[in-house]
N, CA, C and O of each residue as an XYZ file, in Angstrom:
840
protein
N      52.360     37.264    -15.305
C      53.490     37.423    -16.237
C      54.773     37.622    -15.434
O      54.818     38.456    -14.529
N      55.803     36.865    -15.760
C      57.075     36.964    -15.042
C      57.825     38.215    -15.474
O      58.042     38.444    -16.664
N      58.221     39.030    -14.481
C      58.962     40.253    -14.788
C      60.283     39.926    -15.466
O      60.791     40.723    -16.254
N      60.842     38.764    -15.166
C      62.127     38.382    -15.744
C      62.105     38.248    -17.246
O      63.163     38.250    -17.876
N      60.909     38.131    -17.853
C      60.808     38.028    -19.312
C      60.903     39.389    -19.989
O      60.983     39.474    -21.214
N      60.893     40.446    -19.195
C      61.015     41.788    -19.750
C      62.490     42.107    -20.004
O      63.369     41.632    -19.284
N      62.749     42.914    -21.030
C      64.115     43.320    -21.341
C      64.235     44.828    -21.140
O      63.416     45.597    -21.644
N      65.259     45.243    -20.402
C      65.495     46.660    -20.188
C      66.780     47.069    -20.906
O      67.826     46.447    -20.725
N      66.691     48.118    -21.718
C      67.835     48.593    -22.490
C      68.568     49.690    -21.707
O      67.987     50.360    -20.853
N      69.814     49.848    -22.012
C      70.632     50.819    -21.281
C      70.060     52.224    -21.431
O      69.524     52.572    -22.483
N      70.173     53.024    -20.388
C      69.548     54.354    -20.389
C      70.174     55.313    -21.390
O      71.369     55.266    -21.681
N      69.301     56.196    -21.912
C      69.745     57.276    -22.792
C      69.402     58.598    -22.104
O      68.311     58.769    -21.559
N      70.353     59.520    -22.143
C      70.159     60.783    -21.439
C      69.349     61.758    -22.283
O      69.676     62.002    -23.444
N      68.295     62.314    -21.699
C      67.489     63.344    -22.350
C      67.916     64.685    -21.763
O      67.527     65.045    -20.652
N      68.726     65.421    -22.532
C      69.292     66.669    -22.029
C      68.228     67.727    -21.771
O      68.372     68.535    -20.854
N      67.162     67.734    -22.569
C      66.114     68.741    -22.411
C      65.368     68.540    -21.089
O      65.113     69.496    -20.356
N      65.023     67.277    -20.795
C      64.288     66.983    -19.565
C      65.219     66.690    -18.387
O      64.786     66.648    -17.235
N      66.499     66.490    -18.691
C      67.499     66.149    -17.677
C      67.126     64.867    -16.920
O      67.156     64.805    -15.691
N      66.774     63.851    -17.716
C      66.431     62.547    -17.147
C      67.067     61.465    -18.016
O      67.460     61.716    -19.155
N      67.160     60.264    -17.462
C      67.589     59.093    -18.224
C      66.348     58.269    -18.562
O      65.474     58.064    -17.720
N      66.289     57.803    -19.810
C      65.133     57.035    -20.261
C      65.588     55.656    -20.724
O      66.492     55.531    -21.549
N      64.952     54.628    -20.182
C      65.258     53.242    -20.568
C      64.084     52.660    -21.345
O      62.960     52.613    -20.845
N      64.349     52.221    -22.561
C      63.308     51.521    -23.317
C      63.151     50.119    -22.747
O      64.108     49.519    -22.256
N      61.914     49.605    -22.824
C      61.621     48.267    -22.331
C      61.095     47.405    -23.463
O      60.317     47.862    -24.300
N      61.527     46.156    -23.478
C      61.082     45.230    -24.516
C      60.720     43.889    -23.917
O      60.620     43.745    -22.699
N      60.525     42.911    -24.780
C      60.165     41.574    -24.314
C      58.742     41.520    -23.806
O      57.903     42.332    -24.193
N      58.471     40.553    -22.931
C      57.140     40.375    -22.352
C      56.990     41.300    -21.152
O      57.338     40.938    -20.028
N      56.470     42.492    -21.402
C      56.363     43.505    -20.349
C      55.100     43.287    -19.514
O      54.119     42.727    -20.003
N      55.126     43.727    -18.269
C      53.949     43.607    -17.403
C      52.746     44.329    -17.997
O      52.890     45.349    -18.672
N      51.574     43.797    -17.742
C      50.342     44.425    -18.196
C      49.201     44.048    -17.268
O      49.260     43.044    -16.558
N      48.172     44.865    -17.287
C      46.962     44.528    -16.534
C      45.778     45.231    -17.175
O      45.948     46.187    -17.932
N      44.573     44.752    -16.867
C      43.347     45.295    -17.444
C      42.522     45.970    -16.355
O      42.516     45.535    -15.203
N      41.832     47.034    -16.734
C      40.901     47.691    -15.827
C      39.582     47.884    -16.555
O      39.554     48.070    -17.772
N      38.489     47.839    -15.803
C      37.146     47.938    -16.372
C      36.466     49.190    -15.844
O      36.512     49.482    -14.649
N      35.824     49.936    -16.763
C      35.043     51.095    -16.376
C      33.577     50.795    -16.675
O      33.179     50.667    -17.832
N      32.790     50.687    -15.623
C      31.382     50.334    -15.747
C      30.600     51.153    -14.723
O      30.784     50.987    -13.517
N      29.723     52.040    -15.210
C      29.018     52.928    -14.294
C      27.942     52.216    -13.488
O      27.542     52.714    -12.435
N      27.461     51.061    -13.952
C      26.480     50.317    -13.169
C      27.161     49.593    -12.017
O      26.622     49.521    -10.913
N      28.329     49.068    -12.276
C      29.116     48.389    -11.235
C      30.522     48.971    -11.297
O      31.390     48.403    -11.960
N      30.767     50.098    -10.617
C      32.044     50.830    -10.757
C      33.262     49.972    -10.457
O      33.463     49.519     -9.330
N      34.071     49.758    -11.490
C      35.327     49.027    -11.365
C      36.344     49.771    -12.232
O      35.989     50.099    -13.364
N      37.541     50.059    -11.819
C      38.064     49.723    -10.496
C      37.635     50.741     -9.454
O      37.234     51.854     -9.793
N      37.716     50.367     -8.220
C      37.359     51.277     -7.141
C      38.553     52.144     -6.750
O      38.405     53.112     -6.005
N      39.746     51.791     -7.259
C      40.950     52.555     -6.951
C      41.571     53.111     -8.224
O      41.234     52.707     -9.337
N      42.483     54.045     -8.026
C      43.205     54.620     -9.155
C      44.082     53.545     -9.802
O      44.715     52.760     -9.095
N      44.128     53.500    -11.155
C      44.959     52.488    -11.836
C      46.413     52.505    -11.393
O      47.053     51.456    -11.335
N      46.947     53.693    -11.077
C      48.332     53.768    -10.612
C      48.511     53.019     -9.292
O      49.568     52.438     -9.044
N      47.487     53.033     -8.451
C      47.548     52.297     -7.196
C      47.531     50.792     -7.450
O      48.204     50.027     -6.758
N      46.754     50.379     -8.450
C      46.717     48.953     -8.812
C      48.089     48.504     -9.302
O      48.579     47.447     -8.903
N      48.710     49.308    -10.168
C      50.036     48.971    -10.681
C      51.054     48.928     -9.548
O      51.925     48.059     -9.516
N      50.935     49.868     -8.625
C      51.873     49.918     -7.502
C      51.765     48.655     -6.648
O      52.777     48.032     -6.327
N      50.559     48.283     -6.286
C      50.372     47.107     -5.429
C      50.733     45.807     -6.138
O      51.210     44.863     -5.509
N      50.505     45.760     -7.440
C      50.700     44.510     -8.184
C      52.146     44.280     -8.603
O      52.630     43.150     -8.558
N      52.849     45.353     -9.015
C      54.136     45.154     -9.671
C      55.347     45.815     -9.004
O      56.483     45.486     -9.346
N      55.135     46.727     -8.075
C      56.276     47.478     -7.529
C      57.349     46.571     -6.934
O      58.534     46.753     -7.212
N      56.957     45.622     -6.139
C      57.938     44.766     -5.467
C      58.750     43.952     -6.466
O      59.975     43.878     -6.362
N      58.070     43.340     -7.437
C      58.790     42.524     -8.423
C      59.652     43.395     -9.333
O      60.739     42.976     -9.732
N      59.187     44.600     -9.669
C      59.998     45.505    -10.491
C      61.236     45.969     -9.736
O      62.297     46.148    -10.335
N      61.111     46.163     -8.449
C      62.253     46.564     -7.631
C      63.350     45.501     -7.683
O      64.517     45.819     -7.912
N      62.977     44.245     -7.472
C      63.970     43.172     -7.502
C      64.553     42.994     -8.906
O      65.721     42.637     -9.061
N      63.734     43.244     -9.918
C      64.218     43.172    -11.300
C      65.294     44.229    -11.532
O      66.332     43.933    -12.124
N      65.059     45.453    -11.074
C      66.032     46.532    -11.261
C      67.320     46.270    -10.491
O      68.413     46.534    -10.993
N      67.193     45.753     -9.278
C      68.396     45.450     -8.490
C      69.293     44.451     -9.216
O      70.518     44.510     -9.110
N      68.676     43.542     -9.946
C      69.435     42.512    -10.653
C      69.972     42.996    -12.000
O      71.123     42.728    -12.342
N      69.143     43.705    -12.763
C      69.475     44.018    -14.155
C      70.263     45.306    -14.346
O      70.787     45.536    -15.436
N      70.367     46.150    -13.331
C      71.058     47.441    -13.515
C      72.404     47.500    -12.793
O      72.928     48.586    -12.545
N      72.949     46.374    -12.465
C      74.251     46.361    -11.789
C      75.313     47.011    -12.673
O      75.416     46.699    -13.859
N      76.101     47.915    -12.089
C      77.147     48.606    -12.830
C      76.688     49.882    -13.498
O      77.506     50.599    -14.074
N      75.392     50.189    -13.436
C      74.900     51.399    -14.071
C      75.155     52.647    -13.224
O      75.282     53.741    -13.773
N      75.230     52.508    -11.934
C      75.250     53.658    -11.033
C      76.575     53.737    -10.272
O      77.249     52.728    -10.067
N      76.932     54.953     -9.859
C      78.185     55.140     -9.119
C      78.140     54.426     -7.775
O      79.161     53.981     -7.250
N      76.921     54.328     -7.231
C      76.719     53.554     -6.019
C      75.676     52.483     -6.297
O      74.634     52.793     -6.873
N      75.914     51.243     -5.913
C      74.939     50.175     -6.163
C      73.597     50.479     -5.496
O      73.546     51.022     -4.392
N      72.534     50.125     -6.172
C      71.204     50.311     -5.599
C      71.001     49.346     -4.437
O      71.527     48.233     -4.438
N      70.244     49.782     -3.465
C      69.914     48.902     -2.345
C      68.399     48.731     -2.270
O      67.643     49.551     -2.793
N      67.974     47.673     -1.625
C      66.549     47.358     -1.524
C      65.772     48.488     -0.858
O      64.758     48.943     -1.386
N      66.246     48.938      0.301
C      65.537     49.971      1.048
C      65.498     51.294      0.302
O      64.465     51.964      0.289
N      66.589     51.678     -0.311
C      66.658     52.944     -1.032
C      65.713     52.942     -2.224
O      65.002     53.919     -2.457
N      65.704     51.843     -2.983
C      64.882     51.767     -4.184
C      63.393     51.630     -3.857
O      62.544     52.086     -4.623
N      63.081     51.010     -2.737
C      61.677     50.802     -2.352
C      60.913     52.119     -2.247
O      59.713     52.166     -2.516
N      61.602     53.179     -1.858
C      60.966     54.479     -1.647
C      60.954     55.338     -2.910
O      60.483     56.474     -2.873
N      61.462     54.816     -4.020
C      61.648     55.664     -5.199
C      61.005     55.124     -6.473
O      61.229     55.677     -7.550
N      60.226     54.077     -6.377
C      59.548     53.538     -7.553
C      58.146     54.126     -7.654
O      57.364     54.074     -6.705
N      57.843     54.688     -8.825
C      56.542     55.311     -9.079
C      55.954     54.775    -10.388
O      56.659     54.191    -11.212
N      54.650     54.987    -10.556
C      53.955     54.565    -11.769
C      53.166     55.746    -12.333
O      52.422     56.416    -11.618
N      53.345     55.977    -13.606
C      52.655     57.071    -14.293
C      51.704     56.473    -15.318
O      52.140     55.864    -16.295
N      50.394     56.647    -15.095
C      49.386     56.100    -16.014
C      48.489     57.247    -16.480
O      47.534     57.593    -15.785
N      48.772     57.838    -17.631
C      47.961     58.960    -18.118
C      46.654     58.473    -18.741
O      46.653     57.931    -19.847
N      45.540     58.668    -18.026
C      44.240     58.239    -18.538
C      43.361     59.428    -18.897
O      42.148     59.277    -19.047
N      43.953     60.605    -19.037
C      43.162     61.797    -19.336
C      42.501     61.711    -20.707
O      41.541     62.434    -20.971
N      42.997     60.841    -21.582
C      42.408     60.735    -22.903
C      41.128     59.915    -22.904
O      40.448     59.846    -23.927
N      40.784     59.293    -21.783
C      39.563     58.514    -21.695
C      38.422     59.427    -21.250
O      38.490     59.990    -20.157
N      37.369     59.592    -22.067
C      36.244     60.457    -21.675
C      35.599     59.969    -20.381
O      35.617     58.777    -20.076
N      35.034     60.903    -19.630
C      34.444     60.563    -18.337
C      33.295     59.575    -18.476
O      33.073     58.755    -17.585
N      32.554     59.645    -19.596
C      31.397     58.772    -19.756
C      31.737     57.446    -20.436
O      30.851     56.628    -20.683
N      33.023     57.232    -20.739
C      33.418     56.026    -21.466
C      33.270     54.780    -20.599
O      33.602     54.799    -19.413
N      32.768     53.689    -21.199
C      32.647     52.416    -20.506
C      33.296     51.321    -21.350
O      33.134     51.281    -22.570
N      34.015     50.457    -20.697
C      34.674     49.369    -21.412
C      35.880     48.862    -20.650
O      36.014     49.093    -19.448
N      36.765     48.160    -21.367
C      37.946     47.556    -20.752
C      39.213     48.124    -21.391
O      39.315     48.235    -22.613
N      40.170     48.478    -20.543
C      41.463     48.963    -21.007
C      42.547     47.973    -20.608
O      42.540     47.450    -19.495
N      43.477     47.720    -21.522
C      44.649     46.908    -21.204
C      45.862     47.825    -21.246
O      46.104     48.513    -22.237
N      46.623     47.825    -20.151
C      47.778     48.716    -20.045
C      49.071     47.920    -19.961
O      49.104     46.812    -19.427
N      50.140     48.508    -20.499
C      51.453     47.880    -20.437
C      52.517     48.956    -20.222
O      52.304     50.123    -20.552
N      53.648     48.563    -19.672
C      54.725     49.521    -19.443
C      55.415     49.855    -20.765
O      55.713     48.972    -21.569
N      55.658     51.137    -20.968
C      56.358     51.580    -22.174
C      57.845     51.788    -21.917
O      58.683     51.320    -22.688
N      58.175     52.495    -20.826
C      59.574     52.839    -20.559
C      59.776     53.183    -19.091
O      58.823     53.328    -18.325
N      61.050     53.308    -18.723
C      61.426     53.690    -17.368
C      62.179     55.012    -17.429
O      63.131     55.156    -18.196
N      61.751     55.974    -16.619
C      62.402     57.281    -16.552
C      63.101     57.385    -15.200
O      62.488     57.190    -14.151
N      64.412     57.699    -15.246
C      65.218     57.732    -14.021
C      65.728     59.138    -13.746
O      66.302     59.793    -14.616
N      65.505     59.584    -12.518
C      66.097     60.830    -12.026
C      66.836     60.504    -10.726
O      66.925     59.345    -10.323
N      67.355     61.534    -10.086
C      68.074     61.296     -8.831
C      67.153     60.792     -7.727
O      67.594     60.081     -6.825
N      65.869     61.160     -7.796
C      64.947     60.821     -6.725
C      63.869     59.813     -7.091
O      63.210     59.261     -6.210
N      63.683     59.568     -8.395
C      62.568     58.714     -8.802
C      62.953     57.728     -9.902
O      63.774     58.015    -10.773
N      62.327     56.560     -9.826
C      62.343     55.580    -10.907
C      60.876     55.422    -11.324
O      60.108     54.712    -10.676
N      60.503     56.093    -12.411
C      59.093     56.146    -12.805
C      58.826     55.257    -14.012
O      59.402     55.458    -15.081
N      57.959     54.283    -13.837
C      57.543     53.426    -14.940
C      56.352     54.088    -15.638
O      55.325     54.371    -15.022
N      56.522     54.323    -16.936
C      55.479     54.972    -17.727
C      54.614     53.898    -18.380
O      55.093     53.094    -19.181
N      53.336     53.900    -18.021
C      52.394     52.944    -18.601
C      51.607     53.600    -19.734
O      51.382     54.811    -19.727
N      51.196     52.796    -20.696
C      50.379     53.293    -21.805
C      49.183     52.360    -21.992
O      49.203     51.206    -21.564
N      48.144     52.885    -22.639
C      46.987     52.053    -22.990
C      47.341     51.277    -24.252
O      47.487     51.852    -25.330
N      47.475     49.981    -24.104
C      47.865     49.132    -25.227
C      46.660     48.676    -26.044
O      46.775     48.447    -27.248
N      45.501     48.543    -25.389
C      44.300     48.067    -26.074
C      43.084     48.572    -25.323
O      43.079     48.642    -24.094
N      42.053     48.923    -26.077
C      40.796     49.341    -25.447
C      39.620     48.656    -26.150
O      39.595     48.534    -27.375
N      38.670     48.224    -25.366
C      37.478     47.557    -25.895
C      36.254     48.237    -25.295
O      35.976     48.087    -24.106
N      35.520     48.989    -26.123
C      34.360     49.713    -25.616
C      33.206     48.764    -25.326
O      32.980     47.800    -26.057
N      32.490     49.047    -24.266
C      31.347     48.226    -23.875
C      30.245     48.364    -24.910
O      29.960     49.461    -25.389
N      29.625     47.230    -25.254
C      28.547     47.249    -26.241
C      27.383     48.066    -25.716
O      26.927     47.856    -24.592
N      26.899     48.999    -26.529
C      25.804     49.863    -26.111
C      24.474     49.133    -26.241
O      24.261     48.370    -27.183
N      23.593     49.372    -25.296
C      22.265     48.763    -25.290
C      21.262     49.797    -25.765
O      21.187     50.894    -25.212
N      20.481     49.449    -26.801
C      19.450     50.333    -27.327
C      18.095     49.723    -27.022
O      17.796     48.614    -27.465
N      17.276     50.438    -26.269
C      15.964     49.939    -25.869
C      14.892     50.579    -26.732
O      14.801     51.803    -26.818
N      14.080     49.746    -27.372
C      12.972     50.234    -28.177
C      11.749     50.337    -27.281
O      11.227     49.319    -26.825
N      11.285     51.554    -27.026
C      10.158     51.753    -26.140
C       8.861     51.307    -26.793
O       8.681     51.440    -28.003
N       7.946     50.769    -25.965
C       6.665     50.277    -26.478
C       5.868     51.390    -27.125
O       5.122     51.156    -28.075
N       6.028     52.631    -26.601
C       5.290     53.766    -27.146
C       5.626     53.997    -28.606
O       4.761     54.393    -29.387
N       6.888     53.752    -28.986
C       7.284     53.929    -30.382
C       6.527     52.972    -31.281
O       6.080     53.345    -32.365
N       6.382     51.712    -30.814
C       5.644     50.727    -31.603
C       4.183     51.137    -31.728
O       3.574     50.976    -32.786
N       3.619     51.673    -30.634
C       2.214     52.063    -30.648
C       1.977     53.207    -31.611
O       0.996     53.203    -32.356
N       2.902     54.222    -31.602
C       2.759     55.349    -32.511
C       2.856     54.902    -33.956
O       2.128     55.395    -34.817
N       3.770     53.956    -34.223
C       3.899     53.446    -35.587
C       2.646     52.705    -35.996
O       2.218     52.780    -37.147
N       2.050     51.981    -35.042
C       0.831     51.228    -35.332
C      -0.292     52.180    -35.694
O      -1.094     51.894    -36.582
N      -0.352     53.346    -34.986
C      -1.371     54.334    -35.291
C      -1.226     54.836    -36.720
O      -2.209     54.960    -37.451
N       0.016     55.124    -37.110
C       0.252     55.607    -38.464
C      -0.173     54.574    -39.480
O      -0.782     54.907    -40.497
N       0.149     53.312    -39.207
C      -0.188     52.248    -40.144
C      -1.691     52.071    -40.267
O      -2.182     51.645    -41.312
N      -2.441     52.400    -39.187
C      -3.872     52.139    -39.185
C      -4.701     53.328    -39.641
O      -5.927     53.240    -39.703
N      -4.034     54.465    -39.969
C      -4.774     55.654    -40.357
C      -5.703     55.384    -41.533
O      -6.831     55.877    -41.570
N      -5.233     54.616    -42.472
C      -6.039     54.352    -43.657
C      -6.920     53.138    -43.535
O      -7.507     52.698    -44.524
N      -7.026     52.579    -42.332
C      -7.839     51.384    -42.143
C      -8.923     51.678    -41.116
O      -8.722     51.409    -39.932
N     -10.074     52.225    -41.530
C     -11.118     52.620    -40.578
C     -11.684     51.453    -39.785
O     -12.250     51.663    -38.712
N     -11.547     50.241    -40.277
C     -12.131     49.086    -39.592
C     -11.082     48.225    -38.919
O     -11.372     47.091    -38.539
N      -9.839     48.748    -38.759
C      -8.792     47.968    -38.111
C      -9.182     47.655    -36.686
O      -9.545     48.558    -35.932
N      -9.115     46.410    -36.308
C      -9.429     46.000    -34.950
C     -10.891     45.653    -34.750
O     -11.252     45.176    -33.674
N     -11.757     45.872    -35.746
C     -13.180     45.561    -35.641
C     -13.428     44.186    -36.235
O     -12.969     43.884    -37.337
N     -14.145     43.365    -35.509
C     -14.444     42.020    -36.008
C     -15.207     42.109    -37.318
O     -16.127     42.917    -37.445
N     -14.838     41.290    -38.292
C     -15.546     41.308    -39.582
C     -17.002     40.894    -39.407
O     -17.322     40.027    -38.594
N     -17.887     41.534    -40.190
C     -19.314     41.233    -40.155
C     -19.754     40.780    -41.529
O     -19.304     41.297    -42.552
N     -20.600     39.854    -41.530
C     -21.017     39.260    -42.809
C     -21.744     40.262    -43.686
O     -21.636     40.200    -44.911
N     -22.503     41.208    -43.069
C     -23.264     42.170    -43.871
C     -22.586     43.533    -43.896
O     -23.126     44.486    -44.458
N     -21.406     43.633    -43.291
C     -20.673     44.879    -43.290
C     -21.065     45.755    -42.123
O     -22.177     45.631    -41.608
N     -20.156     46.664    -41.679
C     -20.420     47.507    -40.515
C     -21.479     48.571    -40.809
O     -21.578     49.069    -41.930
N     -22.268     48.912    -39.786
C     -23.240     49.985    -39.931
C     -22.541     51.321    -39.752
O     -21.399     51.386    -39.298
N     -23.256     52.402    -40.121
C     -22.688     53.741    -39.974
C     -22.420     54.046    -38.503
O     -21.429     54.695    -38.169
N     -23.300     53.578    -37.628
C     -23.142     53.817    -36.189
C     -21.846     53.187    -35.678
O     -21.112     53.801    -34.904
N     -21.572     51.956    -36.119
C     -20.353     51.263    -35.671
C     -19.113     52.004    -36.146
O     -18.141     52.148    -35.404
N     -19.155     52.476    -37.399
C     -18.004     53.207    -37.939
C     -17.758     54.492    -37.155
O     -16.617     54.811    -36.821
N     -18.831     55.230    -36.862
C     -18.683     56.475    -36.116
C     -18.192     56.209    -34.692
O     -17.348     56.938    -34.171
N     -18.731     55.157    -34.069
C     -18.309     54.818    -32.707
C     -16.826     54.463    -32.684
O     -16.097     54.867    -31.778
N     -16.386     53.701    -33.690
C     -14.973     53.333    -33.777
C     -14.097     54.575    -33.930
O     -13.041     54.674    -33.305
N     -14.541     55.533    -34.771
C     -13.770     56.753    -34.981
C     -13.679     57.577    -33.700
O     -12.627     58.135    -33.388
N     -14.800     57.651    -32.950
C     -14.802     58.390    -31.689
C     -13.843     57.763    -30.677
O     -13.056     58.467    -30.045
N     -13.911     56.440    -30.526
C     -13.050     55.756    -29.563
C     -11.576     55.905    -29.931
O     -10.717     56.049    -29.061
N     -11.302     55.869    -31.223
C      -9.924     56.022    -31.672
C      -9.415     57.427    -31.386
O      -8.272     57.598    -30.962
N     -10.261     58.445    -31.617
C      -9.879     59.821    -31.347
C      -9.665     60.052    -29.858
O      -8.732     60.751    -29.463
N     -10.537     59.459    -29.022
C     -10.394     59.601    -27.582
C      -9.093     58.947    -27.094
O      -8.419     59.472    -26.208
N      -8.754     57.799    -27.681
C      -7.515     57.117    -27.288
C      -6.300     57.972    -27.636
O      -5.351     58.058    -26.857
N      -6.336     58.613    -28.831
C      -5.231     59.479    -29.228
C      -5.133     60.675    -28.282
O      -4.035     61.070    -27.889
N      -6.260     61.241    -27.924
C      -6.268     62.390    -27.027
C      -5.735     62.019    -25.651
O      -5.003     62.794    -25.036
N      -6.099     60.837    -25.166
C      -5.621     60.396    -23.851
C      -4.112     60.225    -23.855
O      -3.431     60.613    -22.905
N      -3.591     59.641    -24.933
C      -2.131     59.464    -25.022
C      -1.427     60.811    -25.113
O      -0.376     61.011    -24.505
N      -2.020     61.748    -25.886
C      -1.420     63.075    -26.017
C      -1.427     63.805    -24.678
O      -0.459     64.487    -24.342
N      -2.515     63.669    -23.907
C      -2.604     64.313    -22.601
C      -1.556     63.737    -21.647
O      -0.899     64.471    -20.909
N      -1.415     62.414    -21.677
C      -0.425     61.766    -20.813
C       0.984     62.250    -21.133
O       1.785     62.522    -20.238
N       1.270     62.352    -22.432
C       2.598     62.808    -22.850
C       2.817     64.260    -22.444
O       3.901     64.623    -21.988
N       1.770     65.108    -22.612
C       1.886     66.517    -22.239
C       2.120     66.683    -20.749
O       2.918     67.522    -20.334
N       1.427     65.885    -19.940
C       1.603     65.967    -18.493
C       3.014     65.537    -18.082
O       3.610     66.125    -17.180
N       3.540     64.513    -18.748
C       4.892     64.049    -18.438
C       5.923     65.127    -18.746
O       6.839     65.371    -17.961
N       5.756     65.778    -19.919
C       6.696     66.835    -20.302
C       6.574     68.013    -19.348
O       7.579     68.626    -18.987
N       5.342     68.336    -18.936
C       5.117     69.449    -18.014
C       5.776     69.196    -16.670
O       6.431     70.082    -16.122
N       5.604     67.976    -16.126
C       6.219     67.638    -14.845
C       7.737     67.759    -14.920
O       8.371     68.219    -13.971
N       8.324     67.346    -16.050
C       9.769     67.425    -16.205
C      10.220     68.882    -16.255
O      11.257     69.233    -15.691
N       9.430     69.741    -16.939
C       9.764     71.172    -17.031
C       9.728     71.813    -15.650
O      10.644     72.542    -15.269
N       8.663     71.533    -14.904
C       8.522     72.124    -13.567
C       9.623     71.634    -12.644
O      10.134     72.392    -11.819
N       9.999     70.330    -12.787
C      11.064     69.788    -11.952
C      12.377     70.498    -12.206
O      13.144     70.737    -11.274
N      12.647     70.841    -13.473
C      13.927     71.466    -13.813
C      13.943     72.969    -13.520
O      14.946     73.497    -13.038
N      12.832     73.661    -13.809
C      12.853     75.119    -13.751
C      12.005     75.690    -12.608
O      12.074     76.891    -12.346
N      11.225     74.879    -11.937
C      10.473     75.326    -10.786
C       9.414     76.362    -11.098
O       9.080     77.175    -10.236
N       8.873     76.356    -12.313
C       7.835     77.311    -12.691
C       6.490     76.596    -12.788
O       6.421     75.382    -12.978
N       5.406     77.398    -12.650
C       4.104     76.786    -12.891
C       3.849     76.751    -14.394
O       4.712     77.141    -15.181
N       2.689     76.294    -14.787
C       2.392     76.147    -16.218
C       1.290     77.083    -16.677
O       0.659     76.838    -17.705
N       1.047     78.165    -15.921
C       0.030     79.138    -16.303
C       0.647     80.144    -17.262
O       0.736     81.338    -16.976
N       1.076     79.616    -18.424
C       1.769     80.466    -19.382
C       0.769     81.242    -20.242
O      -0.405     80.884    -20.329
N       1.253     82.297    -20.868
C       0.441     83.085    -21.797
C       1.201     83.246    -23.089
O       2.430     83.298    -23.107
N       0.433     83.326    -24.198
C       1.088     83.541    -25.483
C       1.370     85.020    -25.675
O       1.142     85.822    -24.769
N       1.858     85.380    -26.831
C       2.303     86.735    -27.079
C       1.176     87.758    -27.000
O       1.423     88.905    -26.626
N      -0.092     87.366    -27.353
C      -1.171     88.342    -27.350
C      -1.863     88.434    -25.999
O      -2.879     89.119    -25.876
N      -1.327     87.750    -24.970
C      -1.853     87.879    -23.636
C      -2.921     86.890    -23.281
O      -3.362     86.850    -22.132
N      -3.358     86.082    -24.234
C      -4.384     85.096    -23.942
C      -3.764     83.855    -23.391
O      -2.591     83.596    -23.660
N      -4.507     83.050    -22.611
C      -4.002     81.821    -22.008
C      -3.805     80.779    -23.067
O      -4.550     80.718    -24.045
N      -2.807     79.965    -22.873
C      -2.546     78.870    -23.801
C      -3.528     77.761    -23.531
O      -3.651     77.310    -22.393
N      -4.236     77.306    -24.557
C      -5.201     76.215    -24.364
C      -4.478     74.899    -24.231
O      -5.115     73.859    -24.061
């Protein structure tokens, strides 16, 4: 974007802050930054990006467009040391992921600084990914099969015997117990990892927890 397409309005004095403020219009400079915890971007502070990208062109723009504003004309060397960028990103949560588009809002002038104030013009949050774990499907399948004692058993022309039904019930109960044990062990390992305690707990009446 050409800096020359931007319009700078004459400064207004802010007596409370003791600064001059210039509104900016037209096609103002802008840039986008991405926050992604899997692939951290940007690797630098946004103010540094603005400084490297726009400071030089903004300096030449000011030298041209502010003639007659100051008691002493601005010079290249003097202005080069006094251009700053203010990008307040404190409103973005630390865990936020997505793309931000920033643009300059105004220019604040003091005796020592020419500070360009940037604002977030647009934000696009990264689409969240929701993973459905296989265990959830399995648990739902168990619930669905509770009322079906012969689920998963090949159909027989004369019908299942009592032995087959009992064997199926035993195997199903053992499978549930194995899954419950696996889940209990996983939760236990996580507890010990966090709190560093063993699992020889006792209930209120002093007996061991089964």
